Backbone as a printed PyTorch tensor [residue, N CA C, xyz], in Angstrom:
tensor([[[-13.6860,  11.4720,  -0.6410],
         [-13.1260,  10.1500,  -0.5710],
         [-12.4700,   9.9060,   0.7950]],

        [[-11.7990,  10.9280,   1.3300],
         [-11.1580,  10.7600,   2.6330],
         [-12.1660,  10.3820,   3.7130]],

        [[-13.3620,  10.9770,   3.6630],
         [-14.3960,  10.6530,   4.6570],
         [-14.8390,   9.2020,   4.5220]],

        [[-14.9920,   8.7240,   3.3000],
         [-15.3980,   7.3340,   3.0760],
         [-14.3180,   6.3720,   3.5570]],

        [[-13.0680,   6.6910,   3.2990],
         [-11.9780,   5.8370,   3.7650],
         [-11.9470,   5.7750,   5.2860]],

        [[-12.1170,   6.9230,   5.9270],
         [-12.1180,   6.9520,   7.3900],
         [-13.2980,   6.1560,   7.9590]],

        [[-14.4570,   6.3310,   7.3460],
         [-15.6550,   5.6290,   7.8290],
         [-15.4860,   4.1170,   7.7260]],

        [[-14.8280,   3.6600,   6.6820],
         [-14.6280,   2.2250,   6.4980],
         [-13.3610,   1.6910,   7.1280]],

        [[-12.5630,   2.5640,   7.7460],
         [-11.2760,   2.1730,   8.3400],
         [-10.3910,   1.4430,   7.3400]],

        [[-10.3340,   1.9710,   6.1230],
         [ -9.4750,   1.4190,   5.0740],
         [ -8.6230,   2.5480,   4.5060]],

        [[ -7.5690,   2.1740,   3.8070],
         [ -6.7210,   3.1650,   3.1640],
         [ -6.6960,   2.9020,   1.6710]],

        [[ -6.2450,   3.8740,   0.9240],
         [ -6.0080,   3.7220,  -0.5110],
         [ -4.5510,   4.0730,  -0.7500]],

        [[ -3.9490,   3.4120,  -1.7420],
         [ -2.5750,   3.7570,  -2.0740],
         [ -2.3620,   3.5960,  -3.5690]],

        [[ -1.3400,   4.2560,  -4.0500],
         [ -0.9560,   4.1800,  -5.4530],
         [  0.5460,   3.9540,  -5.4960]],

        [[  0.9580,   2.8990,  -6.1900],
         [  2.3730,   2.5680,  -6.2800],
         [  2.8200,   2.7790,  -7.7130]],

        [[  3.6320,   3.7730,  -7.9290],
         [  4.2230,   4.0300,  -9.2340],
         [  5.4840,   3.1740,  -9.3090]],

        [[  5.4040,   2.0390, -10.0210],
         [  6.5250,   1.1040, -10.0540],
         [  7.7480,   1.6940, -10.7420]],

        [[  7.5520,   2.4510, -11.8110],
         [  8.7130,   2.9850, -12.5300],
         [  9.4750,   4.0020, -11.6840]],

        [[  8.7890,   4.7610, -10.8540],
         [  9.4460,   5.7300,  -9.9660],
         [  9.7300,   5.1280,  -8.5860]],

        [[  9.1840,   3.9360,  -8.3280],
         [  9.2840,   3.2690,  -7.0280],
         [  8.8250,   4.1840,  -5.9000]],

        [[  7.6280,   4.7420,  -6.0700],
         [  7.0290,   5.6000,  -5.0520],
         [  5.6380,   5.0950,  -4.6980]],

        [[  5.3990,   4.9300,  -3.4250],
         [  4.0860,   4.5390,  -2.9300],
         [  3.4920,   5.7470,  -2.2220]],

        [[  2.3730,   6.2240,  -2.7220],
         [  1.6530,   7.3350,  -2.0960],
         [  0.3730,   6.7630,  -1.5020]],

        [[ -0.0160,   7.2660,  -0.3540],
         [ -1.1750,   6.6890,   0.3300],
         [ -2.0890,   7.7840,   0.8490]],

        [[ -3.3100,   7.3720,   1.1530],
         [ -4.3200,   8.3110,   1.6340],
         [ -3.9230,   8.8820,   2.9910]],

        [[ -4.4690,  10.0470,   3.2920],
         [ -4.1360,  10.7530,   4.5270],
         [ -4.4300,   9.9390,   5.7800]],

        [[ -5.4830,   9.1370,   5.7360],
         [ -5.8590,   8.3890,   6.9340],
         [ -4.9200,   7.2260,   7.2300]],

        [[ -3.9840,   6.9200,   6.3430],
         [ -3.0180,   5.8490,   6.6090],
         [ -2.1450,   6.1800,   7.8080]],

        [[ -1.9090,   7.4620,   8.0440],
         [ -1.1080,   7.8380,   9.2080],
         [ -1.8280,   7.4490,  10.4970]],

        [[ -3.1530,   7.5180,  10.4920],
         [ -3.9380,   7.1510,  11.6720],
         [ -4.0850,   5.6370,  11.8000]],

        [[ -4.4340,   4.9800,  10.7100],
         [ -4.7280,   3.5460,  10.7480],
         [ -3.4650,   2.7130,  10.9180]],

        [[ -2.4090,   3.0600,  10.1770],
         [ -1.1920,   2.2640,  10.1950],
         [ -0.1130,   2.8250,  11.1050]],

        [[ -0.3430,   4.0120,  11.6300],
         [  0.6590,   4.6190,  12.4820],
         [  1.8590,   5.1210,  11.7000]],

        [[  1.6640,   5.4590,  10.4370],
         [  2.7560,   5.9740,   9.6200],
         [  3.1810,   7.3450,  10.1100]],

        [[  4.4180,   7.6860,   9.8420],
         [  4.8930,   9.0290,  10.1440],
         [  4.2300,  10.0220,   9.2030]],

        [[  4.6970,  11.2270,   9.2200],
         [  4.0670,  12.2830,   8.4220],
         [  4.4410,  12.2330,   6.9460]],

        [[  5.3860,  11.3740,   6.5630],
         [  5.7590,  11.2700,   5.1520],
         [  4.5820,  10.7550,   4.3410]],

        [[  4.4330,  11.2400,   3.1250],
         [  3.3440,  10.7910,   2.2640],
         [  3.8380,   9.8920,   1.1340]],

        [[  5.1390,   9.6250,   1.0790],
         [  5.6960,   8.7750,   0.0250],
         [  6.6840,   7.8040,   0.6540]],

        [[  6.5700,   6.5390,   0.2680],
         [  7.5150,   5.5110,   0.6960],
         [  8.0870,   4.8270,  -0.5380]],

        [[  9.2190,   4.1980,  -0.4190],
         [  9.7820,   3.3490,  -1.4720],
         [  9.1050,   1.9850,  -1.3820]],

        [[  9.0670,   1.2840,  -2.4990],
         [  8.3760,  -0.0010,  -2.5590],
         [  8.8560,  -1.0170,  -1.5440]],

        [[ 10.1750,  -1.1580,  -1.3850],
         [ 10.7090,  -2.1370,  -0.4310],
         [ 10.2750,  -1.8130,   0.9910]],

        [[ 10.2250,  -0.5320,   1.3040],
         [  9.7940,  -0.1100,   2.6370],
         [  8.3240,  -0.4450,   2.8550]],

        [[  7.5050,  -0.2460,   1.8240],
         [  6.0770,  -0.5480,   1.8710],
         [  5.8640,  -2.0580,   2.0120]],

        [[  6.5410,  -2.8500,   1.1790],
         [  6.3370,  -4.2980,   1.1570],
         [  6.7620,  -4.9920,   2.4420]],

        [[  7.7880,  -4.4910,   3.0930],
         [  8.2780,  -5.2020,   4.2800],
         [  7.2690,  -5.2300,   5.4110]],

        [[  6.2500,  -4.3930,   5.3480],
         [  5.2490,  -4.3430,   6.4030],
         [  3.9890,  -5.1370,   6.0840]],

        [[  3.8760,  -5.6460,   4.8610],
         [  2.7160,  -6.4580,   4.4920],
         [  2.7920,  -7.7920,   5.2370]],

        [[  1.6570,  -8.2900,   5.6620],
         [  1.6000,  -9.5690,   6.3680],
         [  2.3250, -10.6270,   5.5310]],

        [[  3.1610, -11.4760,   6.1650],
         [  3.9410, -12.4660,   5.4120],
         [  3.1180, -13.3600,   4.4800]],

        [[  1.9360, -13.7670,   4.9020],
         [  1.0960, -14.6070,   4.0330],
         [  0.6470, -13.8460,   2.7930]],

        [[  0.4610, -12.5380,   2.9290],
         [ -0.0020, -11.7260,   1.8080],
         [  1.1390, -11.2970,   0.8930]],

        [[  2.3710, -11.3110,   1.3890],
         [  3.5200, -10.9990,   0.5340],
         [  3.6160, -12.0130,  -0.6020]],

        [[  3.3230, -13.2710,  -0.3060],
         [  3.3740, -14.3210,  -1.3400],
         [  2.3470, -14.0570,  -2.4370]],

        [[  1.2180, -13.4800,  -2.0930],
         [  0.1850, -13.1800,  -3.0850],
         [  0.5720, -11.9790,  -3.9420]],

        [[  1.3480, -11.0470,  -3.3820],
         [  1.7210,  -9.8370,  -4.1180],
         [  2.6480, -10.1490,  -5.2890]],

        [[  3.5930, -11.0620,  -5.1200],
         [  4.5910, -11.3170,  -6.1550],
         [  3.9700, -11.7150,  -7.4940]],

        [[  3.0830, -12.7250,  -7.5630],
         [  2.4770, -13.0490,  -8.8640],
         [  1.6080, -11.9180,  -9.4070]],

        [[  0.9310, -11.2000,  -8.5290],
         [  0.0660, -10.1050,  -8.9830],
         [  0.8930,  -9.0070,  -9.6440]],

        [[  2.0810,  -8.7390,  -9.1260],
         [  2.9080,  -7.6590,  -9.6720],
         [  3.4530,  -7.9940, -11.0530]],

        [[  3.5150,  -9.2630, -11.4100],
         [  4.0750,  -9.6380, -12.7170],
         [  3.1060,  -9.4040, -13.8640]],

        [[  1.8310,  -9.1740, -13.5860],
         [  0.8590,  -8.9450, -14.6640],
         [  0.8100,  -7.4880, -15.0990]],

        [[  1.5440,  -6.6290, -14.4180],
         [  1.5500,  -5.2090, -14.7730],
         [  2.3860,  -4.9770, -16.0250]],

        [[  1.7490,  -4.4280, -17.0360],
         [  2.4160,  -4.0840, -18.2950],
         [  1.9070,  -2.7160, -18.7260]],

        [[  2.6430,  -2.0100, -19.6000],
         [  2.1970,  -0.6690, -20.0040],
         [  0.7670,  -0.6090, -20.5370]],

        [[  0.3240,  -1.6360, -21.2370],
         [ -1.0360,  -1.6180, -21.7770],
         [ -2.0960,  -1.8970, -20.7130]],

        [[ -1.6990,  -2.4450, -19.5770],
         [ -2.6100,  -2.7300, -18.4730],
         [ -1.8840,  -2.4130, -17.1620]],

        [[ -1.7490,  -1.1100, -16.8380],
         [ -0.8950,  -0.7200, -15.7140],
         [ -1.5340,  -0.7500, -14.3310]],

        [[ -2.7310,  -1.2760, -14.2010],
         [ -3.3820,  -1.2400, -12.8860],
         [ -3.8470,  -2.6310, -12.4660]],

        [[ -3.7430,  -2.8730, -11.1790],
         [ -4.3280,  -4.0790, -10.5760],
         [ -4.9600,  -3.6500,  -9.2570]],

        [[ -5.8360,  -4.4860,  -8.7720],
         [ -6.4030,  -4.2790,  -7.4390],
         [ -6.0200,  -5.4940,  -6.6130]],

        [[ -5.5300,  -5.2160,  -5.4390],
         [ -5.1210,  -6.3100,  -4.5580],
         [ -5.4060,  -5.8890,  -3.1170]],

        [[ -5.8100,  -6.8350,  -2.3250],
         [ -6.0580,  -6.5730,  -0.9010],
         [ -5.0310,  -7.3530,  -0.0960]],

        [[ -4.5610,  -6.7470,   0.9710],
         [ -3.6270,  -7.4300,   1.8480],
         [ -3.7040,  -6.8150,   3.2410]],

        [[ -3.1480,  -7.5380,   4.1850],
         [ -3.1620,  -7.0900,   5.5790],
         [ -1.8550,  -6.3830,   5.9050]],

        [[ -1.9650,  -5.4060,   6.7710],
         [ -0.8300,  -4.6330,   7.2460],
         [ -0.8450,  -4.6780,   8.7640]],

        [[  0.0070,  -5.4470,   9.3930],
         [  0.0360,  -5.4450,  10.8650],
         [  0.5120,  -4.0900,  11.3770]],

        [[ -0.3850,  -3.2500,  11.8250],
         [ -0.0730,  -1.8700,  12.1990],
         [  1.0070,  -1.7830,  13.2750]],

        [[  1.0910,  -2.7410,  14.1330],
         [  2.0680,  -2.6720,  15.2260],
         [  3.5110,  -2.7370,  14.7290]],

        [[  3.7270,  -3.1350,  13.4910],
         [  5.0930,  -3.2520,  12.9800],
         [  5.6250,  -1.9530,  12.4050]],

        [[  4.8310,  -0.9160,  12.3670],
         [  5.3210,   0.3860,  11.8630],
         [  6.1730,   1.0340,  12.9200]],

        [[  7.0970,   1.8550,  12.4620],
         [  8.0370,   2.5250,  13.3450],
         [  7.3100,   3.0860,  14.4900]]])
């Protein structure tokens, strides 16, 4: 999977809302310029999403319930805004 992500210049991430942990694929450090940490808190993750896409995230996050705990959403991450 890592090779496919690198080839497509995309990342994958998993956000555990109850633990407030965002884990992301290894290539995110290259694409987004992330540090070596592999886990971020949700607020830290969200603050870097493109402002137009932040508005789309809020309604999408409200459909998450225990019986349907997954959604797929695409958004832009301005890489230059990372530390």
